[in-house]
C-alpha positions, 0 to 999 in steps of 0.5 A: 496506517499504512494501508497502498498504492501502488498495487498494480501491475498487469500487462503482459498477458495481453502481449502474445494474444495481440502479437498472434491476432495481429500476425494472423490478420497480416497474413490473411490480409496478404493473400486476400489483397495481394493479387500477387501473393502465392498460396502457402505450401501445405508444408508451410500451411501445417506448420505448427506454431510456436510453443509459446502460442500453441501451449496456453498453460506454459504462457499463463505461467510465463505471465505469472512469472512476469507478473511476480518479478514486476510486483515483487523483485522490480516493482513499479513506482508510481510518482505520486504528489504528497502533502509534504513531500516531493513527487519522487515520494514513493521512489524515496521510501523504496530506496530507503528500504533497499538502503537498509537491506544493503547495510544489513548485507554490508554487516554480514560481509563484514562479520563474515570476513572477520571470521575467515581472517580469525581462522586464518591467523589462527592456522598461521600460528599453528593455534588449534585449528578446531577453535578456528573453524568453530569460530569461522562457522559462527561468524558465517552463521551469524552473517547469513541469519543478518542477511535472512533476517534483512531480505525478510524485513525487507520484503515484508515492508515492501508488501506493506508499501505495495498492497495488491487486491486479492480476490474479487467478488460481488456483494449480495443486496442484503449485505450492501444494505447493511453496509449502507445503514452501517455507514450513516450510523457511524458517520451521521454526516454521511447520511445525506449523500449515502445514494451518491456514494453507494447508490441503491441499484448499484452493485459493490465489489469485495476484495480481499487485502492482506492482514485481514482487511476487507475492501468495499469498491464500486466501478473500481474506485475504492470506498471503504475498508475494514480490518476484520470486525472492526469499524468501516473507515472510509477510503482517503479518496471519500474523505476528500470528496466530503471532507467535513463529514467526519471528525478531524484533528490536525497535525504540525507541520514537523509530524507530516513528513513522519505520518507519510512514512508510515510512522505511528502518530504520536500525541506531540504532533497534535498538542504543539502550537500547529497542532489541533483537537477538539475544543470540547465546545458546541459547534457554532461557538468559535468566532466567525472567521476563526481558522480553527473553527473546524476544530470545535465540537465534543471530545473524541472517545478511543476507538473513534474513527478520526480524520487527521489534516495537516497544518498548512494544506488543504486536504487530509493525509491520514484516517485511522481509529484513536487509541486513546480519547482526546481528553487523555491525549491533552492530559498526557500530551504524549503516547500513541494516538494512531498506529494502524492508519490509511495515509496518502501514498501507502499501498491502499492509496495507490492500488489499481482495481480492475 
């Protein structure tokens, strides 16, 4: 679930204000500290400030334009280390999107040029000009449709990579108590740590994210997210803090790059020699020192939240809800396992909460 990053450009608003304050302080200091300084004339004293300083609405609009430009047209890409990719993991994702969009533009240009060449060929040979114009219009329209579809796909995928937080509000105490109860009910092994995760006297923040996702955060730290009325799912930072409190599976090395690029998790990544699924044994039945003993336990059912670990890596790389149970995964060894997951490097992982 490619849930981001990441969401994260709020800077320019203070630039003009700090500049104005600094400018005002400089003028006052000069008047007070410099005995040779001359007082400004009445014309200078009454001279109006520039429009950007005297018109807050215009300044706000300019700041909003800057934020839109930096988040949509020229987003800031964080270079976060990931499980099995280099430090420019995020840059690769954005560059891949741009390459795909430019390929669509090239295809559209070629189609449009083909139509123009065909029209000219028909005119040079004194053939029906109306037929040539019709063919040219069709090819030009086709090129425009390809560009528009490519642009739409580009911005949709970019939005998924860079999730920005929406309206933020405080969670009522009754709702917060319900969240604590739900967390301990869904994840019993987190019960001893619930006061550490959500202290009783703390105040949770609720943030609205795209696609009807709600994020719960405490002191600007994301804790849990929820899609509509689905299960509360812990953020990967919580998973990394309490790694042994969740049901887990493991993918092989070959599946890592696909998971971290936002692809659907498929069964072969779990059933191959490097992957692991629950054995169905009772905890503690495995031999002492067995590196796979952490995957003992009951079979998992469809809809349960599961942490996805990676072969040869210490920290989990994904969390999401199972589309099918683990017994069915073992039997069929094919098909979709998790189609909407929160993974390292996605917009939810990179998102900065103010």
